[in-house]
Backbone as a ProteinNet text record, in pm:
[ID]
protein_1_A
[PRIMARY]
MDYRKTNASYPPIVVPRRRGVRRNPDGTVSSHLMATETLDGKNWVSFPTLFQDPDGTWVDKSKGKWIDAYKEAKKRGEVIEFGPDKERALRFGEGSWKSSYSPEPSAGMDPFDFISSEIMRMMKK
[TERTIARY]
-742.8	-716.1	-613.5	-547.8	-406.1	-400.4	-346.4	-360.3	-189.1	-106.8	39.2	101.3	110.5	81.6	247.1	293.2	409.2	387.3	271.9	199.1	90.8	18.6	-73.3	-188.5	-223.5	-362.3	-367	-434.8	-475.6	-652.8	-660.3	-804.4	-880.7	-1024.4	-1123	-1100.5	-1116.2	-1082.7	-1230.9	-1262.2	-1373.2	-1386.2	-1436.6	-1473.4	-1532.8	-1544.7	-1623.8	-1717.7	-1860.8	-1971.2	-2056.5	-2095.6	-2187	-2318.8	-2378.8	-2541.4	-2571.8	-2589.4	-2656.1	-2489	-2483.9	-2347.5	-2402.6	-2271	-2284.7	-2287.6	-2403.6	-2363.2	-2266.8	-2206.4	-2067.4	-2101.7	-2075.2	-2068.3	-2084.8	-2006	-2021.2	-2119.6	-2216.9	-2320.6	-2299	-2174.9	-2133.4	-2157.7	-2141.1	-2205.4	-2038.7	-2051.7	-1909.6	-1936	-1864	-1918.2	-1789	-1645.9	-1529.6	-1412.3	-1390.6	-1295.2	-1141.5	-1109.5	-997.6	-871.1	-807.8	-603.4	-551.3	-425.6	-299.6	-188.9	-119.6	30.6	107.7	239.9	321.9	364.1	318.4	381	546.9	558.3	747.6	870.2	779.6	846	837.5	809.6	766	671.3	601.4	451.9	353.7	233.3	162.5	6.2	-59.2	-241.5	-312.3	-439.2	-480.2	-677.2	-664.2	-805.3	-882.7	-1026.9	-1112.1	-1045.6	-1093.8	-1125.8	-1255.3	-1327.1	-1480.7	-1530.4	-1609.2	-1642.1	-1785	-1869.5	-1996.3	-2021.3	-2085	-2112.4	-2234	-2271	-2380.8	-2519	-2499.3	-2667.2	-2660.6	-2561.7	-2566	-2500.6	-2468.2	-2417.4	-2255.9	-2183.8	-2073.2	-1963.8	-1864.1	-1732.5	-1631.1	-1620.3	-1501.5	-1361.7	-1282.2	-1118	-1057.8	-1089.6	-1003.2	-975.5	-1010.2	-907.7	-803.4	-770.8	-653.3	-552.1	-456.6	-328.8	-403.9	-338.6	-361.9	-351.3	-260.2	-256	-345.9	-451.3	-523.9	-635	-663.9	-731.3	-725.5	-579.7	-558.2	-577.9	-535.4	-578.3	-737.2	-780.7	-968	-983	-935.7	-962.1	-868.6	-795.2	-745.1	-828.1	-886.2	-942.3	-1093	-1120.8	-1277.6	-1260.7	-1137	-1094.1	-1099.6	-1081.7	-1074.9	-965.9	-870.2	-740.7	-740	-675.6	-660.4	-505.8	-452.7	-282.2	-220.1	-150.6	-108.7	-4	76.1	206.5	325.2	411.8	515.6	458.1	333.4	260	186.1	310.2	255.1	148.8	194.8	102.4	-36.1	-52.3	-197.3	-281.8	-207.5	-233.2	-250.7	-198.6	-247.6	-354.1	-384.2	-460.1	-635.5	-579.7	-737.8	-784.4	-646.5	-713.7	-758.3	-747.1	-762.4	-922.8	-974.4	-1107.2	-1115.8	-1013.5	-1032.5	-1155.6	-1193.9	-1263.3	-1425.8	-1423.9	-1569.9	-1660.1	-1587.4	-1663.6	-1773.5	-1726	-1777.1	-1859.4	-1836.3	-1934.7	-2029.6	-2125.8	-2278.1	-2305.4	-2344.2	-2387.3	-2526.4	-2543	-2683	-2772.3	-2867.6	-2957.5	-2995.5	-3029	-3007.2	-3164.8	-3199.3	-3360.7	-3401.5	-3292.5	-3318.3	-3278.2	-3233.6	-3154.9	-3227.2	-3249.2	-3282	-3327.5	-3426.2	-3457.3	-3354.3	-3366	-3285	-3142.5	-3053.4	-2940	-2884.8	-2990.1	-2918.6	-2931.3	-3061.7	-3064	-2978.9	-2941.7	-2816.9	-2729.3	-2648.9	-2529.1	-2528.3	-2621.8	-2612.4	-2589.3	-2683.9	-2703.6	-2529	-2477	-2318	-2262	-2253.4	-2185.9	-2172.5	-2302.5	-2378.5	-2279.6	-2295	-2238.5	-2071.6	-1982.3	-1843.1	-1814.1	-1857.2	-1873.6	-1816
2428	2544.7	2583.1	2672.9	2693.5	2864.5	2878.4	3045.7	3105.7	3045.3	3093.7	3210.4	3345.9	3451.5	3519.6	3612.2	3685.6	3781	3877.8	4011.9	4002	4094.8	4121.3	4102.4	4094.5	4057	3941.3	3869.4	3736.1	3728	3623.5	3608.8	3551.2	3593.5	3513.7	3409.2	3333.4	3166.2	3131.3	3045.9	2975.3	2848.3	2862.5	2753.8	2649.1	2515.4	2422.6	2433.8	2408.1	2451.5	2365.8	2346.1	2272.9	2310.8	2191.7	2199.3	2217.2	2329.2	2309.4	2320.8	2290.5	2246.6	2155.9	2133.2	2008	2069.5	1986.6	2068.5	1968.6	2048.4	2003.7	1969.1	1870.8	1855.1	1939.2	2056.5	2185.7	2310.6	2218	2318.3	2429.5	2448.6	2501.3	2463.1	2532.2	2431.4	2461.2	2335.9	2353	2310.5	2349.3	2304.1	2251.8	2322.8	2284.4	2226.9	2296.8	2268.4	2279.8	2403.4	2385.5	2378.5	2312.7	2296.4	2358.4	2366.8	2475.7	2376.4	2364.9	2255.8	2280.2	2226.4	2211.3	2104.5	2061.9	1965.6	1930.6	2036.2	2014.6	2130.9	2181.9	2319.7	2427.2	2461.4	2555	2610.6	2499.2	2565.7	2524.9	2639.2	2584.9	2539.8	2495	2442.3	2430.7	2475.7	2488.1	2400.2	2301.9	2203	2172.6	2128.4	2075.2	1974.4	1962.3	1851.3	1800.9	1848.3	1770	1807.4	1684.2	1661.5	1618.7	1683.9	1630.2	1578.6	1456.2	1345.2	1388.3	1368.6	1428.9	1379.2	1275.2	1198.2	1306.1	1427.4	1510.7	1476.2	1343.5	1260.3	1349.1	1345.5	1397.8	1325.9	1341.9	1274.3	1379.3	1324	1412.5	1324.4	1409.4	1334.3	1443.5	1492.4	1599.9	1590.9	1458.7	1377	1277.9	1251.5	1177.8	1240.8	1153.2	1233	1338.7	1434.1	1557.6	1489.4	1436	1349.1	1318	1230.4	1168.6	1296.4	1334.2	1472.1	1510.5	1551.3	1654.7	1523.1	1394.8	1289.2	1317.8	1309.6	1275.5	1456.9	1543.8	1670.1	1714.2	1601.2	1628.9	1521.1	1424.7	1338	1429.8	1507.6	1569.9	1702.9	1747.9	1864.1	1971	1992	2092.7	2142.6	2099.5	2165.1	2294.6	2377	2524	2563.5	2602.5	2612.7	2744.7	2785.4	2954.6	2952.8	2823	2864.7	2890.7	3008	3006.8	3113.6	3173.5	3249.6	3187.1	3172.8	3121.2	3180	3300	3387.3	3440.9	3403.9	3428.9	3255.7	3187	3025.7	3021.1	3046.7	3033.5	3130.9	3227.8	3314.6	3241.7	3180	3132.8	3014.5	2935.4	2826.5	2838.4	2953.3	3013.7	3087.4	3078.2	3141.3	3260.6	3309	3458.2	3465.5	3350.6	3312.3	3293.9	3266.7	3282.6	3412.4	3516.2	3625.2	3659.8	3572.6	3586.4	3443	3342.8	3210.6	3206.3	3140.1	3094.9	2973.7	2852.3	2730.9	2720	2660.7	2623.3	2580.7	2588.6	2526.6	2382.5	2319.1	2163.7	2144.1	2040.8	2034.2	1954.7	1875.9	1800.8	1873.4	2001.2	2042.6	2149.7	2159.9	2209.6	2378.6	2467.1	2590.4	2676.5	2668.8	2741.8	2715.9	2611.8	2566.8	2657.5	2693.9	2787.1	2903.6	2946.3	3086.3	3130.4	3053.4	3074	3111	3006.5	3038.2	3119.2	3177.8	3338.6	3434.6	3412.9	3555.9	3570.3	3419.1	3408.7	3465.8	3459.4	3509.9	3634.3	3717.3	3837.1	3938	3861.2	3940.5	3925.4	3877.9	3873.8	3977.5	4014.2	4112.1	4259.3
20775.2	20798	20791.7	20657.1	20737.7	20727	20858	20854.7	20894.9	20840	20813	20778.3	20812.1	20767.1	20842.3	20744.6	20779.9	20822.7	20770.8	20869.1	20965	21005.9	21065.3	21044.9	20926.5	20875.4	20826.1	20910.3	20923.3	20862.3	20772.3	20733.1	20889.2	20889.6	21014.8	21028.8	21127.8	21134.4	21162.7	21131.4	21124.3	21244.5	21306.2	21445.6	21360.7	21404.8	21340	21379.7	21328.2	21372.4	21498.7	21617.9	21704.1	21691.5	21718.5	21756.3	21884.7	21903	22084.7	22151.3	22294.6	22379.5	22462.5	22531.4	22618.7	22768.5	22838.9	23002.1	23059.6	23137.7	23205.7	23356.7	23395.2	23572.3	23657.6	23629	23713	23688.1	23569.6	23547	23461.2	23393.6	23249	23143.2	23031.9	22932.7	22785.6	22730.7	22647.2	22484	22396.1	22266.8	22194.6	22272.4	22172.4	22285.7	22418.6	22472.5	22411.2	22329.2	22251.5	22362.8	22250.9	22297.4	22182.5	22242.3	22134.6	22130.9	22059.1	22085	21960.6	21963.8	21892.4	21839.1	21684	21661.6	21638.3	21606.2	21591.8	21636.8	21735.3	21828.9	21739.8	21627.2	21568.3	21587.3	21478.7	21455.7	21538	21512	21664.2	21571.6	21642.3	21602.5	21753.1	21710.8	21770	21712.5	21820.1	21798.8	21923.4	21909.3	21975	22023.2	22188.9	22210.9	22284.8	22190.2	22219.3	22101.6	22071.2	21887.3	21929.6	21795.5	21797	21687.3	21725.4	21630.6	21538.2	21365.1	21304.6	21440.3	21495.6	21584.5	21718.3	21694.1	21824.9	21986.1	21936	22072.2	22030.9	22212.1	22220.8	22235.6	22163.2	22200.9	22266	22389.5	22476.2	22491.9	22450.4	22414.9	22529.3	22612.9	22662.2	22794.4	22863.8	22959.1	22922.5	22765.7	22727.2	22690.6	22590.8	22595.3	22451.7	22417.7	22366.8	22195	22173.1	22074.4	22009.7	22097	22029.1	21992.8	22083.5	22035.9	21886.7	21893.6	21788.1	21665	21683.4	21579.2	21489.9	21614.7	21574.7	21528.9	21581.1	21481.3	21356.8	21352.9	21195.6	21107.1	21207.4	21068.7	21046.5	21122	21069.2	21042.3	21006.7	20964.3	21000.7	21147	21252.2	21337.1	21290.1	21306.7	21256.6	21331.3	21324.8	21275.4	21213.4	21197.5	21206.5	21263.7	21323.3	21282.9	21215.7	21218.8	21264.1	21286.4	21403.4	21507.1	21503.5	21555	21716.4	21775.7	21944.1	22007.3	22033.6	22081.7	21997.2	21936.4	21869.4	21886	21865.7	21893.5	22039.9	22095.5	22243.3	22320.1	22256.3	22279.3	22231.7	22062.7	22045.4	22124	22158	22251.9	22392.3	22468.5	22557.3	22533.4	22420	22401.5	22323	22264.4	22200.7	22103.1	22040.6	21947	21968.1	22103.4	22177.7	22157	22121.1	22109.5	22002.7	21891.3	21786.3	21716.8	21845.4	21770.3	21856	21788.2	21822.9	21759.7	21901.2	21840.1	21783.5	21696.7	21606.7	21733.1	21733	21829.3	21797.4	21879.3	21860.8	21866.7	21824	21820.9	21892.8	21988	22099.7	22280.4	22221.6	22338	22422.9	22556.2	22623	22603.1	22553.7	22483	22648.8	22746.9	22871.2	22839.2	22822.8	22766.4	22688.9	22543.3	22463.5	22502.2	22539.8	22573.8	22705.2	22804.8	22855.7	22800.7	22688.8	22645.3	22565	22500	22400	22523.7	22614.6	22762.6	22798.1	22814.7	22900.7	22768	22642.9	22528.3	22511.1	22537.1	22504.3	22627.6	22740.4	22841.3	22844.2	22793.1	22753.3	22651.1	22597.4	22453.2	22573.6
[MASK]
+++++++++++++++++++++++++++++++++++++++++++++++++++++++++++++++++++++++++++++++++++++++++++++++++++++++++++++++++++++++++++++

């Protein structure tokens, strides 16, 4: 997805969908764990470091080198390009997209996890 623009009117960013959320060791839940980097010192990209395979299992690349997560995101078509707009890219990587995102419920997901993640999302609005 390429969002390089020279003016302030940007198209909406489509965050890659996930089925459900992953429960973290600290009791919180995650679906993406976004990162933001520049590959050439000029253009900025955001990408998830947490991925979900078609069978619902989670692939966590947040602890390794960011380039490995970037390559996985590129392979899955989940890199979001911001061009030279560093501030917008950083805001996105920090979670500006979360207020409009809702994961799809997972068949094997504990209903409490889904409901609690939706309540937390609504409380942040």
